[in-house]
One Martini backbone bead per residue (centre of mass of N, CA, C, O) as a GRO file, in nm:
protein
  349
    1MET     BB    1  -5.209  -7.478   2.646
    2ASP     BB    2  -4.900  -7.438   2.565
    3SER     BB    3  -4.642  -7.248   2.615
    4ILE     BB    4  -4.445  -7.018   2.464
    5VAL     BB    5  -4.101  -7.123   2.400
    6LEU     BB    6  -3.784  -6.993   2.340
    7ASP     BB    7  -3.531  -7.100   2.187
    8TYR     BB    8  -3.192  -7.041   2.108
    9ARG     BB    9  -3.248  -7.211   1.823
   10ASP     BB   10  -3.454  -7.025   1.745
   11PRO     BB   11  -3.494  -6.810   1.478
   12LEU     BB   12  -3.660  -6.583   1.643
   13PHE     BB   13  -3.435  -6.528   1.845
   14SER     BB   14  -3.223  -6.426   1.660
   15VAL     BB   15  -3.371  -6.183   1.544
   16ILE     BB   16  -3.415  -6.034   1.814
   17ILE     BB   17  -3.110  -6.006   1.885
   18PHE     BB   18  -3.027  -5.850   1.626
   19PHE     BB   19  -3.212  -5.598   1.678
   20THR     BB   20  -3.115  -5.528   1.950
   21LEU     BB   21  -2.819  -5.470   1.869
   22ILE     BB   22  -2.889  -5.248   1.669
   23PHE     BB   23  -3.023  -5.067   1.886
   24LEU     BB   24  -2.773  -5.027   2.070
   25ILE     BB   25  -2.573  -4.926   1.863
   26SER     BB   26  -2.740  -4.673   1.783
   27PHE     BB   27  -2.766  -4.547   2.065
   28ILE     BB   28  -2.466  -4.521   2.126
   29THR     BB   29  -2.394  -4.353   1.879
   30TYR     BB   30  -2.590  -4.130   1.924
   31SER     BB   31  -2.492  -4.049   2.214
   32PHE     BB   32  -2.198  -3.997   2.119
   33GLY     BB   33  -2.266  -3.770   1.919
   34LEU     BB   34  -2.384  -3.579   2.115
   35TYR     BB   35  -2.150  -3.551   2.306
   36LYS     BB   36  -1.959  -3.452   2.090
   37GLU     BB   37  -2.123  -3.199   1.994
   38LYS     BB   38  -2.133  -3.070   2.273
   39ASN     BB   39  -1.829  -3.025   2.295
   40ALA     BB   40  -1.787  -2.882   2.041
   41ARG     BB   41  -1.969  -2.647   2.091
   42LYS     BB   42  -1.805  -2.560   2.361
   43ASP     BB   43  -1.543  -2.521   2.215
   44TYR     BB   44  -1.648  -2.313   1.993
   45ARG     BB   45  -1.741  -2.105   2.211
   46LYS     BB   46  -1.460  -2.047   2.325
   47LEU     BB   47  -1.341  -1.941   2.062
   48LEU     BB   48  -1.537  -1.715   2.029
   49ASN     BB   49  -1.473  -1.563   2.295
   50ARG     BB   50  -1.168  -1.528   2.220
   51PHE     BB   51  -1.233  -1.352   1.975
   52GLU     BB   52  -1.393  -1.128   2.107
   53LEU     BB   53  -1.119  -1.068   2.292
   54GLY     BB   54  -0.861  -1.111   2.100
   55LYS     BB   55  -0.721  -1.436   2.168
   56LEU     BB   56  -0.642  -1.567   1.920
   57LYS     BB   57  -0.459  -1.822   1.798
   58GLU     BB   58  -0.310  -1.977   1.551
   59GLU     BB   59  -0.412  -2.271   1.619
   60ASP     BB   60  -0.729  -2.178   1.609
   61TYR     BB   61  -0.740  -2.156   1.298
   62VAL     BB   62  -0.661  -2.442   1.235
   63HIS     BB   63  -0.895  -2.569   1.403
   64LEU     BB   64  -1.127  -2.445   1.243
   65TYR     BB   65  -1.049  -2.572   0.969
   66LYS     BB   66  -1.024  -2.882   1.049
   67THR     BB   67  -1.253  -2.952   1.257
   68TYR     BB   68  -1.510  -2.736   1.142
   69ASN     BB   69  -1.493  -2.654   0.836
   70LEU     BB   70  -1.425  -2.377   0.793
   71PRO     BB   71  -1.412  -2.162   0.570
   72PHE     BB   72  -1.143  -2.015   0.411
   73ASP     BB   73  -1.259  -1.734   0.385
   74SER     BB   74  -1.328  -1.705   0.697
   75ILE     BB   75  -1.047  -1.728   0.804
   76ILE     BB   76  -0.923  -1.486   0.653
   77LEU     BB   77  -1.115  -1.275   0.769
   78LEU     BB   78  -1.026  -1.313   1.063
   79ALA     BB   79  -0.724  -1.252   1.011
   80SER     BB   80  -0.770  -0.952   0.900
   81SER     BB   81  -0.806  -0.812   1.167
   82PHE     BB   82  -0.495  -0.760   1.214
   83LEU     BB   83  -0.450  -0.555   0.982
   84HIS     BB   84  -0.654  -0.333   1.085
   85LYS     BB   85  -0.458  -0.317   1.349
   86GLY     BB   86  -0.144  -0.360   1.247
   87ASP     BB   87  -0.090  -0.669   1.302
   88TYR     BB   88   0.138  -0.835   1.128
   89ASN     BB   89   0.278  -1.061   1.295
   90LYS     BB   90   0.012  -1.205   1.336
   91ALA     BB   91  -0.078  -1.256   1.052
   92ILE     BB   92   0.165  -1.412   0.965
   93SER     BB   93   0.124  -1.647   1.164
   94VAL     BB   94  -0.135  -1.746   1.049
   95TYR     BB   95  -0.047  -1.806   0.761
   96LEU     BB   96   0.186  -2.000   0.826
   97ALA     BB   97   0.005  -2.210   0.969
   98LEU     BB   98  -0.186  -2.270   0.729
   99LEU     BB   99   0.015  -2.363   0.518
  100GLU     BB  100   0.076  -2.650   0.661
  101HIS     BB  101  -0.250  -2.749   0.583
  102VAL     BB  102  -0.267  -2.649   0.295
  103THR     BB  103  -0.317  -2.817  -0.036
  104ASP     BB  104  -0.450  -2.636  -0.208
  105ARG     BB  105  -0.325  -2.440  -0.463
  106VAL     BB  106  -0.508  -2.189  -0.472
  107LYS     BB  107  -0.496  -2.138  -0.163
  108LYS     BB  108  -0.184  -2.119  -0.134
  109GLU     BB  109  -0.152  -1.879  -0.318
  110GLU     BB  110  -0.331  -1.684  -0.155
  111LEU     BB  111  -0.155  -1.712   0.108
  112LEU     BB  112   0.099  -1.603  -0.018
  113GLU     BB  113  -0.004  -1.326  -0.105
  114LEU     BB  114  -0.083  -1.232   0.177
  115LEU     BB  115   0.197  -1.264   0.303
  116GLY     BB  116   0.347  -1.075   0.102
  117SER     BB  117   0.176  -0.823   0.173
  118THR     BB  118   0.231  -0.811   0.478
  119TYR     BB  119   0.527  -0.773   0.456
  120PHE     BB  120   0.511  -0.524   0.302
  121LYS     BB  121   0.346  -0.345   0.497
  122GLY     BB  122   0.567  -0.413   0.736
  123GLY     BB  123   0.861  -0.379   0.573
  124PHE     BB  124   0.943  -0.681   0.460
  125LEU     BB  125   1.088  -0.695   0.170
  126GLN     BB  126   1.265  -0.952   0.147
  127ARG     BB  127   1.040  -1.150   0.220
  128SER     BB  128   0.839  -1.059   0.010
  129LYS     BB  129   1.011  -1.130  -0.229
  130GLU     BB  130   1.041  -1.440  -0.165
  131ILE     BB  131   0.738  -1.499  -0.202
  132TYR     BB  132   0.694  -1.397  -0.491
  133LEU     BB  133   0.911  -1.594  -0.618
  134LYS     BB  134   0.760  -1.840  -0.537
  135ILE     BB  135   0.488  -1.791  -0.691
  136LEU     BB  136   0.642  -1.766  -0.990
  137LYS     BB  137   0.728  -2.071  -1.013
  138PHE     BB  138   0.400  -2.167  -1.032
  139SER     BB  139   0.305  -1.857  -1.133
  140PRO     BB  140   0.430  -1.652  -1.384
  141ARG     BB  141   0.130  -1.487  -1.448
  142ASN     BB  142   0.127  -1.322  -1.167
  143GLU     BB  143   0.057  -1.001  -1.154
  144ASN     BB  144   0.063  -0.919  -0.852
  145ALA     BB  145   0.344  -1.028  -0.805
  146LEU     BB  146   0.491  -0.849  -1.023
  147LYS     BB  147   0.412  -0.569  -0.906
  148HIS     BB  148   0.534  -0.606  -0.619
  149LEU     BB  149   0.823  -0.672  -0.730
  150LEU     BB  150   0.871  -0.404  -0.862
  151ILE     BB  151   0.853  -0.222  -0.597
  152ILE     BB  152   1.062  -0.368  -0.433
  153ASN     BB  153   1.309  -0.326  -0.623
  154GLU     BB  154   1.277  -0.011  -0.614
  155LYS     BB  155   1.314   0.010  -0.295
  156LEU     BB  156   1.601  -0.157  -0.321
  157LYS     BB  157   1.754  -0.042  -0.586
  158GLU     BB  158   1.683  -0.280  -0.813
  159TYR     BB  159   1.662  -0.188  -1.135
  160ASP     BB  160   1.731  -0.422  -1.318
  161LYS     BB  161   1.507  -0.609  -1.189
  162ALA     BB  162   1.275  -0.422  -1.250
  163LEU     BB  163   1.302  -0.446  -1.559
  164GLU     BB  164   1.244  -0.745  -1.573
  165VAL     BB  165   0.954  -0.726  -1.478
  166ILE     BB  166   0.857  -0.542  -1.699
  167GLU     BB  167   0.897  -0.760  -1.923
  168ALA     BB  168   0.694  -0.947  -1.803
  169LEU     BB  169   0.447  -0.748  -1.831
  170ASP     BB  170   0.466  -0.717  -2.144
  171GLU     BB  171   0.386  -1.019  -2.199
  172LEU     BB  172   0.093  -0.945  -2.057
  173GLU     BB  173  -0.006  -0.668  -2.188
  174ILE     BB  174   0.103  -0.442  -1.994
  175ASP     BB  175   0.114  -0.118  -1.907
  176THR     BB  176   0.476   0.020  -1.868
  177ILE     BB  177   0.572   0.310  -1.926
  178ARG     BB  178   0.590   0.455  -1.659
  179GLU     BB  179   0.764   0.257  -1.515
  180ARG     BB  180   1.012   0.274  -1.707
  181ILE     BB  181   1.063   0.578  -1.677
  182TYR     BB  182   1.106   0.571  -1.365
  183VAL     BB  183   1.332   0.367  -1.341
  184GLU     BB  184   1.534   0.515  -1.523
  185THR     BB  185   1.549   0.760  -1.343
  186LEU     BB  186   1.642   0.631  -1.096
  187ARG     BB  187   1.907   0.522  -1.205
  188ILE     BB  188   2.035   0.795  -1.254
  189LEU     BB  189   2.004   0.918  -0.965
  190ASN     BB  190   2.166   0.637  -0.834
  191ASN     BB  191   2.446   0.693  -1.002
  192THR     BB  192   2.761   0.709  -0.876
  193GLU     BB  193   2.925   0.737  -1.155
  194LEU     BB  194   2.794   1.005  -1.188
  195THR     BB  195   2.785   1.321  -1.234
  196TYR     BB  196   2.594   1.605  -1.195
  197GLU     BB  197   2.628   1.678  -1.504
  198ASP     BB  198   2.542   1.399  -1.620
  199LYS     BB  199   2.273   1.389  -1.493
  200THR     BB  200   2.157   1.657  -1.608
  201ASP     BB  201   2.182   1.562  -1.906
  202LYS     BB  202   2.014   1.306  -1.901
  203LEU     BB  203   1.756   1.419  -1.780
  204TYR     BB  204   1.701   1.636  -1.989
  205SER     BB  205   1.667   1.436  -2.226
  206PHE     BB  206   1.441   1.280  -2.095
  207TYR     BB  207   1.239   1.521  -2.038
  208LYS     BB  208   1.191   1.594  -2.347
  209MET     BB  209   1.057   1.298  -2.379
  210ASN     BB  210   0.950   1.306  -2.062
  211HIS     BB  211   0.732   1.495  -1.854
  212ILE     BB  212   0.671   1.306  -1.600
  213ILE     BB  213   0.975   1.387  -1.460
  214GLU     BB  214   0.979   1.687  -1.373
  215ARG     BB  215   0.986   1.677  -1.055
  216LEU     BB  216   1.245   1.499  -1.026
  217PHE     BB  217   1.428   1.698  -1.179
  218VAL     BB  218   1.379   1.953  -0.997
  219GLN     BB  219   1.471   1.819  -0.735
  220TYR     BB  220   1.759   1.786  -0.830
  221LEU     BB  221   1.824   2.081  -0.898
  222ILE     BB  222   1.778   2.209  -0.622
  223GLN     BB  223   2.013   2.034  -0.488
  224TYR     BB  224   2.254   2.045  -0.743
  225ASN     BB  225   2.132   2.260  -0.988
  226LYS     BB  226   2.020   2.573  -0.986
  227GLU     BB  227   2.138   2.712  -1.238
  228PHE     BB  228   1.982   2.537  -1.439
  229LEU     BB  229   1.695   2.598  -1.348
  230TRP     BB  230   1.697   2.918  -1.395
  231SER     BB  231   1.789   2.885  -1.702
  232HIS     BB  232   1.515   2.665  -1.748
  233ILE     BB  233   1.230   2.761  -1.627
  234ASP     BB  234   1.048   2.804  -1.885
  235GLU     BB  235   1.034   2.476  -1.943
  236PHE     BB  236   0.844   2.476  -1.695
  237ASP     BB  237   0.572   2.376  -1.479
  238VAL     BB  238   0.523   2.538  -1.181
  239THR     BB  239   0.240   2.403  -1.101
  240LYS     BB  240   0.402   2.115  -1.032
  241PHE     BB  241   0.607   2.287  -0.789
  242ILE     BB  242   0.528   2.506  -0.586
  243ASP     BB  243   0.619   2.402  -0.316
  244LEU     BB  244   0.929   2.412  -0.383
  245LEU     BB  245   0.923   2.718  -0.423
  246TRP     BB  246   0.808   2.820  -0.153
  247TYR     BB  247   1.050   2.665   0.023
  248LEU     BB  248   1.266   2.836  -0.080
  249ASP     BB  249   1.526   2.987  -0.035
  250PHE     BB  250   1.608   3.312  -0.078
  251ASN     BB  251   1.914   3.257  -0.177
  252ASP     BB  252   1.802   3.047  -0.412
  253ILE     BB  253   1.687   3.287  -0.574
  254ASP     BB  254   1.619   3.416  -0.913
  255PHE     BB  255   1.507   3.724  -0.961
  256ASP     BB  256   1.558   3.763  -1.265
  257ALA     BB  257   1.384   3.521  -1.352
  258VAL     BB  258   1.127   3.596  -1.210
  259SER     BB  259   1.069   3.876  -1.360
  260ASN     BB  260   1.023   3.688  -1.653
  261ASN     BB  261   0.783   3.531  -1.460
  262GLU     BB  262   0.464   3.551  -1.381
  263GLN     BB  263   0.424   3.321  -1.188
  264LEU     BB  264   0.665   3.374  -1.004
  265ASN     BB  265   0.602   3.652  -0.920
  266GLN     BB  266   0.332   3.572  -0.778
  267ILE     BB  267   0.445   3.389  -0.572
  268TYR     BB  268   0.653   3.595  -0.433
  269ASN     BB  269   0.440   3.793  -0.360
  270ALA     BB  270   0.278   3.601  -0.183
  271LYS     BB  271   0.527   3.542   0.010
  272GLY     BB  272   0.687   3.855   0.030
  273TYR     BB  273   0.957   3.897  -0.148
  274LEU     BB  274   0.770   4.088  -0.320
  275GLN     BB  275   0.644   4.425  -0.486
  276THR     BB  276   0.534   4.396  -0.817
  277CYS     BB  277   0.237   4.326  -0.749
  278ASN     BB  278  -0.142   4.340  -0.698
  279HIS     BB  279  -0.214   4.078  -0.866
  280SER     BB  280  -0.384   3.764  -0.930
  281SER     BB  281  -0.520   3.483  -1.092
  282ASP     BB  282  -0.494   3.369  -0.817
  283PHE     BB  283  -0.681   3.372  -0.559
  284VAL     BB  284  -0.477   3.293  -0.325
  285PHE     BB  285  -0.258   3.498  -0.407
  286ASP     BB  286  -0.435   3.754  -0.404
  287ILE     BB  287  -0.475   3.750  -0.092
  288LEU     BB  288  -0.167   3.752  -0.012
  289ILE     BB  289  -0.096   4.019  -0.147
  290ALA     BB  290  -0.293   4.196   0.008
  291LEU     BB  291  -0.194   4.119   0.300
  292ASN     BB  292   0.107   4.220   0.264
  293LYS     BB  293  -0.017   4.527   0.242
  294HIS     BB  294  -0.074   4.532   0.522
  295GLU     BB  295   0.001   4.693   0.803
  296HIS     BB  296  -0.065   4.420   0.945
  297LYS     BB  297   0.061   4.136   1.010
  298ILE     BB  298  -0.061   3.823   0.875
  299PRO     BB  299  -0.065   3.471   0.968
  300VAL     BB  300  -0.019   3.376   0.646
  301THR     BB  301  -0.027   3.086   0.430
  302LEU     BB  302   0.065   2.780   0.273
  303ASP     BB  303  -0.111   2.489   0.189
  304PHE     BB  304  -0.059   2.140   0.107
  305GLU     BB  305  -0.193   1.902  -0.126
  306PHE     BB  306  -0.231   1.551  -0.254
  307ILE     BB  307  -0.376   1.425  -0.555
  308CYS     BB  308  -0.485   1.137  -0.683
  309THR     BB  309  -0.581   1.073  -1.014
  310SER     BB  310  -0.660   0.773  -0.968
  311CYS     BB  311  -0.777   0.737  -0.641
  312LYS     BB  312  -0.843   1.034  -0.489
  313HIS     BB  313  -0.632   1.055  -0.278
  314ILE     BB  314  -0.520   1.237   0.012
  315HIS     BB  315  -0.206   1.406   0.077
  316PRO     BB  316   0.034   1.571   0.268
  317ILE     BB  317   0.254   1.434   0.084
  318TYR     BB  318   0.500   1.370  -0.139
  319GLU     BB  319   0.485   1.110  -0.387
  320SER     BB  320   0.567   0.917  -0.650
  321ARG     BB  321   0.413   0.694  -0.511
  322CYS     BB  322   0.126   0.569  -0.447
  323PRO     BB  323   0.024   0.416  -0.131
  324HIS     BB  324  -0.260   0.301  -0.234
  325CYS     BB  325  -0.229   0.233  -0.575
  326HIS     BB  326   0.075   0.255  -0.695
  327ASN     BB  327   0.103   0.497  -0.866
  328ILE     BB  328   0.271   0.705  -1.101
  329LEU     BB  329   0.282   1.039  -1.107
  330THR     BB  330  -0.034   1.144  -0.986
  331TYR     BB  331  -0.005   1.408  -0.861
  332LYS     BB  332  -0.196   1.694  -0.741
  333ILE     BB  333  -0.177   2.015  -0.671
  334LYS     BB  334  -0.294   2.194  -0.363
  335HIS     BB  335  -0.380   2.517  -0.258
  336ASN     BB  336  -0.396   2.688   0.064
  337LEU     BB  337  -0.497   2.846   0.326
  338ALA     BB  338  -0.292   2.928   0.631
  339LYS     BB  339  -0.151   2.932   0.920
  340ASP     BB  340   0.134   3.083   1.045
  341LEU     BB  341   0.322   2.920   1.281
  342ASN     BB  342   0.598   3.074   1.273
  343GLU     BB  343   0.476   3.358   1.306
  344ARG     BB  344   0.324   3.305   1.575
  345ASN     BB  345   0.561   3.195   1.751
  346GLN     BB  346   0.747   3.442   1.726
  347SER     BB  347   0.531   3.635   1.871
  348LEU     BB  348   0.552   3.464   2.150
  349GLN     BB  349   0.875   3.526   2.224
   0.00000   0.00000   0.00000
């Protein structure tokens, strides 16, 4: 029997060549894919090692997002590590780099909000303001942007613009009563065209309608109109500003007014300025009054802390707006016994 020899014109030969080519192409494609994946894994490990060492650069975040399709939320989470370290400039650079490549509107708005917030935390108020205004151009009902813009205008003392933002928040049916009262009060306090007497009259009228500005009003009076303060002291709740009264200079105190006010009398007996009572209804004051009568002077005084009734955070100094939750006039004063460092230092001299 003759051996079977395939001719190149034989249909079976063509089929064999066809499948051979398919096999070779598949093998080459598969091998190239493995090679590419191997290099990609190697490159990715390098990036991870750099991240573990804290050396990721702005373009690395873009590379992770574009090349490896790392989820957007994961990229933002990585970038937020700079915020926790207080490296605002680095975080800003990352957000700016990502903004050039992100096209999705929702993601872009989220990036802009993060950028605006980072500028705000870093103290770049004007830049932060520009970012939030940009957000509001295509998302005018963005509540977060409006609230930040309100605070920024307030810090920049642009009170008319702050009131415009309050109007916008009102349209969103957000309660802005406290914000409006606060901004109106700041506008009076910072009005250079008003005399001290005019400011006192306006603030007094405003205070009788809105007691939440009590501390702001008292702070102003202590600085510019002590006579008015002492003549109207019974109209105020002194427990709201005990720290201001405690640190008041001896010569600025009207002891005639103090003698007619039980709370003030207890405060200044605890301070050691008076010796007119033996006890106080306040436990801490009661201890100080007893210590002041001791034969040997004991270096003890009052220490104050301020608790935000909104977010419950404790702060060592008073601020009209809580730096944590940004709510207005929400601090409650708490006083405790503490060593009198001034007295102790004087004894060492």
